[in-house]
py3Dmol code that shows the C-alpha trace and the ligand (Angstrom):
import py3Dmol

protein = """\
ATOM      1  CA  MET A   1     -41.209  58.331 -23.387  1.00  0.00           C
ATOM      2  CA  CYS A   2     -44.774  59.487 -22.847  1.00  0.00           C
ATOM      3  CA  GLY A   3     -45.611  59.988 -19.186  1.00  0.00           C
ATOM      4  CA  ARG A   4     -49.290  60.521 -19.563  1.00  0.00           C
ATOM      5  CA  LYS A   5     -51.258  60.329 -16.437  1.00  0.00           C
ATOM      6  CA  LYS A   6     -54.880  60.444 -15.445  1.00  0.00           C
ATOM      7  CA  VAL A   7     -55.750  61.634 -11.963  1.00  0.00           C
ATOM      8  CA  SER A   8     -56.893  58.611 -10.003  1.00  0.00           C
ATOM      9  CA  LYS A   9     -59.531  58.812  -7.341  1.00  0.00           C
ATOM     10  CA  SER A  10     -58.632  57.791  -3.857  1.00  0.00           C
ATOM     11  CA  LYS A  11     -60.359  54.703  -2.542  1.00  0.00           C
ATOM     12  CA  THR A  12     -59.132  54.715   1.002  1.00  0.00           C
ATOM     13  CA  SER A  13     -60.285  58.219   1.866  1.00  0.00           C
ATOM     14  CA  SER A  14     -63.828  57.671   0.606  1.00  0.00           C
ATOM     15  CA  ARG A  15     -64.167  54.657   2.870  1.00  0.00           C
ATOM     16  CA  ARG A  16     -67.298  54.654   4.977  1.00  0.00           C
ATOM     17  CA  THR A  17     -67.145  53.620   8.581  1.00  0.00           C
ATOM     18  CA  SER A  18     -69.103  50.461   9.203  1.00  0.00           C
ATOM     19  CA  LYS A  19     -71.442  49.777  12.100  1.00  0.00           C
ATOM     20  CA  LYS A  20     -68.957  47.361  13.602  1.00  0.00           C
ATOM     21  CA  SER A  21     -66.070  49.694  14.023  1.00  0.00           C
ATOM     22  CA  SER A  22     -62.813  48.091  12.996  1.00  0.00           C
ATOM     23  CA  VAL A  23     -60.158  49.396  10.651  1.00  0.00           C
ATOM     24  CA  LEU A  24     -59.254  45.836   9.734  1.00  0.00           C
ATOM     25  CA  ARG A  25     -62.843  45.033   8.839  1.00  0.00           C
ATOM     26  CA  ASP A  26     -63.343  48.225   6.808  1.00  0.00           C
ATOM     27  CA  ILE A  27     -60.203  47.666   4.789  1.00  0.00           C
ATOM     28  CA  LEU A  28     -60.972  44.009   4.169  1.00  0.00           C
ATOM     29  CA  VAL A  29     -64.364  45.087   2.789  1.00  0.00           C
ATOM     30  CA  GLU A  30     -62.628  47.651   0.586  1.00  0.00           C
ATOM     31  CA  SER A  31     -60.004  45.258  -0.724  1.00  0.00           C
ATOM     32  CA  MET A  32     -62.303  42.225  -1.135  1.00  0.00           C
ATOM     33  CA  SER A  33     -66.054  42.674  -0.530  1.00  0.00           C
ATOM     34  CA  GLU A  34     -68.762  42.730   2.147  1.00  0.00           C
ATOM     35  CA  ASP A  35     -69.655  39.098   1.253  1.00  0.00           C
ATOM     36  CA  HIS A  36     -66.088  37.908   1.760  1.00  0.00           C
ATOM     37  CA  VAL A  37     -66.010  39.599   5.153  1.00  0.00           C
ATOM     38  CA  ALA A  38     -69.361  38.034   6.113  1.00  0.00           C
ATOM     39  CA  ILE A  39     -67.772  34.631   5.519  1.00  0.00           C
ATOM     40  CA  VAL A  40     -64.638  35.484   7.463  1.00  0.00           C
ATOM     41  CA  GLU A  41     -66.878  36.549  10.370  1.00  0.00           C
ATOM     42  CA  LYS A  42     -68.808  33.265  10.273  1.00  0.00           C
ATOM     43  CA  LEU A  43     -65.556  31.345  10.569  1.00  0.00           C
ATOM     44  CA  SER A  44     -64.844  32.333  14.165  1.00  0.00           C
ATOM     45  CA  GLU A  45     -64.838  28.537  14.510  1.00  0.00           C
ATOM     46  CA  PRO A  46     -64.185  25.907  11.803  1.00  0.00           C
ATOM     47  CA  LYS A  47     -67.225  25.184   9.632  1.00  0.00           C
ATOM     48  CA  TYR A  48     -68.257  23.210   6.558  1.00  0.00           C
ATOM     49  CA  ASP A  49     -68.992  25.324   3.498  1.00  0.00           C
ATOM     50  CA  GLU A  50     -72.628  24.214   3.359  1.00  0.00           C
ATOM     51  CA  ASP A  51     -73.129  25.339   6.969  1.00  0.00           C
ATOM     52  CA  VAL A  52     -71.685  28.760   6.197  1.00  0.00           C
ATOM     53  CA  ALA A  53     -73.979  28.932   3.153  1.00  0.00           C
ATOM     54  CA  ALA A  54     -77.031  28.072   5.278  1.00  0.00           C
ATOM     55  CA  GLU A  55     -76.135  30.649   7.931  1.00  0.00           C
ATOM     56  CA  LEU A  56     -75.674  33.385   5.356  1.00  0.00           C
ATOM     57  CA  LYS A  57     -78.628  32.219   3.236  1.00  0.00           C
ATOM     58  CA  LEU A  58     -76.360  32.095   0.187  1.00  0.00           C
ATOM     59  CA  LYS A  59     -75.955  29.385  -2.436  1.00  0.00           C
ATOM     60  CA  SER A  60     -73.191  26.875  -1.646  1.00  0.00           C
ATOM     61  CA  THR A  61     -71.593  27.516  -5.024  1.00  0.00           C
ATOM     62  CA  ILE A  62     -71.285  31.217  -4.220  1.00  0.00           C
ATOM     63  CA  VAL A  63     -69.874  30.510  -0.773  1.00  0.00           C
ATOM     64  CA  ARG A  64     -67.299  28.136  -2.285  1.00  0.00           C
ATOM     65  CA  THR A  65     -66.208  30.777  -4.781  1.00  0.00           C
ATOM     66  CA  LEU A  66     -65.825  33.336  -1.993  1.00  0.00           C
ATOM     67  CA  LEU A  67     -63.922  30.815   0.147  1.00  0.00           C
ATOM     68  CA  ASN A  68     -61.584  30.116  -2.755  1.00  0.00           C
ATOM     69  CA  ASP A  69     -60.858  33.840  -3.127  1.00  0.00           C
ATOM     70  CA  LEU A  70     -60.071  34.025   0.573  1.00  0.00           C
ATOM     71  CA  HIS A  71     -57.935  30.912   0.305  1.00  0.00           C
ATOM     72  CA  MET A  72     -55.917  32.419  -2.547  1.00  0.00           C
ATOM     73  CA  ASN A  73     -54.986  35.229  -0.187  1.00  0.00           C
ATOM     74  CA  SER A  74     -54.193  32.705   2.593  1.00  0.00           C
ATOM     75  CA  LEU A  75     -56.943  34.136   4.800  1.00  0.00           C
ATOM     76  CA  VAL A  76     -58.640  30.775   5.297  1.00  0.00           C
ATOM     77  CA  GLY A  77     -57.493  27.177   5.343  1.00  0.00           C
ATOM     78  CA  TYR A  78     -59.304  23.855   5.209  1.00  0.00           C
ATOM     79  CA  GLU A  79     -59.160  20.239   6.224  1.00  0.00           C
ATOM     80  CA  ARG A  80     -60.312  17.874   3.558  1.00  0.00           C
ATOM     81  CA  SER A  81     -61.792  14.501   4.333  1.00  0.00           C
ATOM     82  CA  LYS A  82     -63.194  11.779   2.140  1.00  0.00           C
ATOM     83  CA  ASN A  83     -66.551  10.229   2.768  1.00  0.00           C
ATOM     84  CA  LYS A  84     -65.792   6.528   2.385  1.00  0.00           C
ATOM     85  CA  LYS A  85     -69.301   5.618   1.261  1.00  0.00           C
ATOM     86  CA  THR A  86     -69.842   8.292  -1.382  1.00  0.00           C
ATOM     87  CA  GLY A  87     -66.219   8.972  -2.282  1.00  0.00           C
ATOM     88  CA  TRP A  88     -66.926  12.719  -2.076  1.00  0.00           C
ATOM     89  CA  TYR A  89     -64.689  15.150  -0.280  1.00  0.00           C
ATOM     90  CA  THR A  90     -65.900  17.485   2.415  1.00  0.00           C
ATOM     91  CA  TYR A  91     -64.053  20.639   3.440  1.00  0.00           C
ATOM     92  CA  LEU A  92     -63.901  21.974   6.965  1.00  0.00           C
ATOM     93  CA  TRP A  93     -62.882  25.603   6.663  1.00  0.00           C
ATOM     94  CA  ASN A  94     -61.004  27.639   9.233  1.00  0.00           C
ATOM     95  CA  ARG A  95     -60.000  31.239   9.514  1.00  0.00           C
ATOM     96  CA  ARG A  96     -56.293  32.141   9.682  1.00  0.00           C
ATOM     97  CA  ASP A  97     -56.536  34.989  12.162  1.00  0.00           C
ATOM     98  CA  GLY A  98     -52.911  36.145  12.049  1.00  0.00           C
ATOM     99  CA  LYS A  99     -52.885  36.192   8.259  1.00  0.00           C
ATOM    100  CA  ILE A 100     -55.773  38.635   8.053  1.00  0.00           C
ATOM    101  CA  LYS A 101     -53.862  41.436   9.728  1.00  0.00           C
ATOM    102  CA  GLU A 102     -50.813  40.615   7.618  1.00  0.00           C
ATOM    103  CA  TYR A 103     -52.864  40.744   4.409  1.00  0.00           C
ATOM    104  CA  ILE A 104     -54.487  44.062   5.299  1.00  0.00           C
ATOM    105  CA  GLN A 105     -51.194  45.636   6.280  1.00  0.00           C
ATOM    106  CA  GLY A 106     -49.734  44.397   2.989  1.00  0.00           C
ATOM    107  CA  TYR A 107     -52.657  45.954   1.143  1.00  0.00           C
ATOM    108  CA  LEU A 108     -52.099  49.311   2.847  1.00  0.00           C
ATOM    109  CA  LYS A 109     -48.358  49.157   2.212  1.00  0.00           C
ATOM    110  CA  GLY A 110     -49.064  48.548  -1.470  1.00  0.00           C
ATOM    111  CA  ARG A 111     -51.300  51.592  -1.459  1.00  0.00           C
ATOM    112  CA  LEU A 112     -48.529  53.665   0.156  1.00  0.00           C
ATOM    113  CA  GLU A 113     -46.059  52.540  -2.464  1.00  0.00           C
ATOM    114  CA  GLU A 114     -48.463  53.551  -5.217  1.00  0.00           C
ATOM    115  CA  LEU A 115     -49.067  56.965  -3.601  1.00  0.00           C
ATOM    116  CA  ASN A 116     -45.347  57.594  -3.144  1.00  0.00           C
ATOM    117  CA  LYS A 117     -44.775  56.842  -6.822  1.00  0.00           C
ATOM    118  CA  GLN A 118     -47.551  59.281  -7.735  1.00  0.00           C
ATOM    119  CA  LEU A 119     -46.020  61.882  -5.446  1.00  0.00           C
ATOM    120  CA  ASP A 120     -42.594  61.438  -7.046  1.00  0.00           C
ATOM    121  CA  SER A 121     -43.971  61.870 -10.515  1.00  0.00           C
ATOM    122  CA  GLU A 122     -45.999  64.929  -9.487  1.00  0.00           C
ATOM    123  CA  ARG A 123     -42.930  66.465  -7.853  1.00  0.00           C
ATOM    124  CA  GLN A 124     -40.908  65.835 -10.977  1.00  0.00           C
ATOM    125  CA  GLY A 125     -43.397  68.108 -12.672  1.00  0.00           C
ATOM    126  CA  MET A 126     -46.538  66.581 -14.131  1.00  0.00           C
ATOM    127  CA  ASN A 127     -47.446  70.104 -14.917  1.00  0.00           C
ATOM    128  CA  PHE A 128     -48.583  70.552 -18.475  1.00  0.00           C
ATOM    129  CA  ASN A 129     -52.154  69.800 -19.400  1.00  0.00           C
ATOM    130  CA  CYS A 130     -54.834  69.844 -22.064  1.00  0.00           C
ATOM    131  CA  SER A 131     -58.398  68.690 -21.608  1.00  0.00           C
ATOM    132  CA  CYS A 132     -57.528  64.989 -21.987  1.00  0.00           C
ATOM    133  CA  SER A 133     -54.313  64.471 -20.030  1.00  0.00           C
ATOM    134  CA  ARG A 134     -51.481  65.791 -17.909  1.00  0.00           C
ATOM    135  CA  VAL A 135     -47.870  65.339 -18.898  1.00  0.00           C
ATOM    136  CA  PRO A 136     -44.425  66.379 -17.679  1.00  0.00           C
ATOM    137  CA  PHE A 137     -42.528  69.235 -19.313  1.00  0.00           C
ATOM    138  CA  GLU A 138     -40.365  66.917 -21.501  1.00  0.00           C
ATOM    139  CA  THR A 139     -43.415  65.288 -23.063  1.00  0.00           C
ATOM    140  CA  ALA A 140     -44.974  68.671 -23.723  1.00  0.00           C
ATOM    141  CA  VAL A 141     -41.753  69.769 -25.484  1.00  0.00           C
ATOM    142  CA  GLU A 142     -41.635  66.545 -27.536  1.00  0.00           C
ATOM    143  CA  GLN A 143     -45.156  67.246 -28.738  1.00  0.00           C
ATOM    144  CA  ASN A 144     -44.492  70.909 -29.421  1.00  0.00           C
ATOM    145  CA  PHE A 145     -46.971  71.868 -26.697  1.00  0.00           C
ATOM    146  CA  LYS A 146     -49.821  70.498 -28.754  1.00  0.00           C
ATOM    147  CA  CYS A 147     -51.668  67.357 -27.658  1.00  0.00           C
ATOM    148  CA  SER A 148     -51.601  64.612 -30.289  1.00  0.00           C
ATOM    149  CA  GLU A 149     -54.942  63.296 -29.113  1.00  0.00           C
ATOM    150  CA  CYS A 150     -57.223  66.267 -28.565  1.00  0.00           C
ATOM    151  CA  ASN A 151     -55.153  68.751 -30.588  1.00  0.00           C
ATOM    152  CA  GLU A 152     -55.358  71.302 -27.834  1.00  0.00           C
ATOM    153  CA  LYS A 153     -52.531  73.508 -26.750  1.00  0.00           C
ATOM    154  CA  MET A 154     -50.770  72.233 -23.622  1.00  0.00           C
ATOM    155  CA  LYS A 155     -50.682  74.809 -20.901  1.00  0.00           C
ATOM    156  CA  GLU A 156     -48.599  75.023 -17.809  1.00  0.00           C
ATOM    157  CA  TYR A 157     -50.519  73.838 -14.821  1.00  0.00           C
ATOM    158  CA  ASP A 158     -50.105  74.275 -11.086  1.00  0.00           C
ATOM    159  CA  ASN A 159     -50.140  70.811  -9.532  1.00  0.00           C
ATOM    160  CA  SER A 160     -49.580  71.885  -5.938  1.00  0.00           C
ATOM    161  CA  ASP A 161     -53.180  70.990  -4.985  1.00  0.00           C
ATOM    162  CA  ILE A 162     -52.677  67.495  -6.326  1.00  0.00           C
ATOM    163  CA  ILE A 163     -49.423  67.189  -4.394  1.00  0.00           C
ATOM    164  CA  ASP A 164     -51.211  68.327  -1.202  1.00  0.00           C
ATOM    165  CA  LYS A 165     -53.932  65.740  -1.768  1.00  0.00           C
ATOM    166  CA  ILE A 166     -51.432  62.927  -2.209  1.00  0.00           C
ATOM    167  CA  VAL A 167     -49.498  64.018   0.883  1.00  0.00           C
ATOM    168  CA  ASN A 168     -52.756  63.993   2.887  1.00  0.00           C
ATOM    169  CA  GLU A 169     -53.681  60.594   1.561  1.00  0.00           C
ATOM    170  CA  ILE A 170     -50.271  59.227   2.505  1.00  0.00           C
ATOM    171  CA  SER A 171     -50.690  60.432   6.062  1.00  0.00           C
ATOM    172  CA  ASN A 172     -54.207  58.998   6.104  1.00  0.00           C
ATOM    173  CA  VAL A 173     -52.965  55.558   5.001  1.00  0.00           C
ATOM    174  CA  ASN A 174     -50.093  55.730   7.483  1.00  0.00           C
ATOM    175  CA  SER A 175     -52.527  56.421  10.290  1.00  0.00           C
ATOM    176  CA  LEU A 176     -54.747  53.496   9.186  1.00  0.00           C
ATOM    177  CA  LEU A 177     -51.674  51.298   9.159  1.00  0.00           C
ATOM    178  CA  ALA A 178     -50.844  52.336  12.720  1.00  0.00           C
ATOM    179  CA  GLN A 179     -54.441  51.648  13.803  1.00  0.00           C
ATOM    180  CA  THR A 180     -54.342  48.108  12.422  1.00  0.00           C
ATOM    181  CA  GLU A 181     -51.643  47.238  14.967  1.00  0.00           C
ATOM    182  CA  ASN A 182     -54.030  47.303  17.928  1.00  0.00           C
ATOM    183  CA  ASP A 183     -57.125  46.154  16.084  1.00  0.00           C
ATOM    184  CA  THR A 184     -58.084  42.684  17.270  1.00  0.00           C
ATOM    185  CA  PHE A 185     -61.365  42.389  15.375  1.00  0.00           C
ATOM    186  CA  PHE A 186     -60.528  39.098  13.637  1.00  0.00           C
ATOM    187  CA  GLU A 187     -58.852  37.452  16.591  1.00  0.00           C
ATOM    188  CA  ARG A 188     -60.630  34.592  18.215  1.00  0.00           C
ATOM    189  CA  GLY A 189     -62.360  35.173  21.517  1.00  0.00           C
ATOM    190  CA  LYS A 190     -61.795  38.924  21.485  1.00  0.00           C
ATOM    191  CA  LYS A 191     -65.022  40.001  19.884  1.00  0.00           C
TER     192      LYS A 191
END
"""
ligand_1 = """\
1
ZN
Zn -55.229 66.252 -25.069
"""
view = py3Dmol.view(width=600, height=400)
view.addModel(protein, "pdb")
view.setStyle({"model": 0}, {"cartoon": {"style": "trace"}})
view.addModel(ligand_1, "xyz")
view.setStyle({"model": 1}, {"stick": {}})
view.zoomTo()
view.show()
């Protein structure tokens, strides 16, 4: 039982506010990318992938890859039709407005779960450290208070600042989650 842990940096709190102010938009950028969001924005009405590509001045192959990512998360759907002359399929893509909010809220809830786990483990006492890691008391005892990797002595460490940071981050994510409720950025006709 080794409970080593590296301090992870918070993504959500370093989020920059975008020009178009929307929590939903910001978090979709954070969880996917600015390019994915650009495509979602272009799909305020159903479009063919080559039209989206032309509007965004991107290669069709790139747009298709981005659309597939979005499709894997159920954020877009498509209607496929076969050109009888050429035998090729064309795809008319549409945005699944309701799913976007659901996806983003799911993303934030996942983040909360992760933070709560971190908080639990910090509260259980992740409070011995050397220069390469932080471990709970039991692990420090098992290793005779000497790190097997850097050979340094493990010293007792006050993790109350880390606990405060996690608590703040949890309240930050909770407030973002509440804000998503009234955010209608990706709903048709409300822009
Ligand atoms: Zn070490």
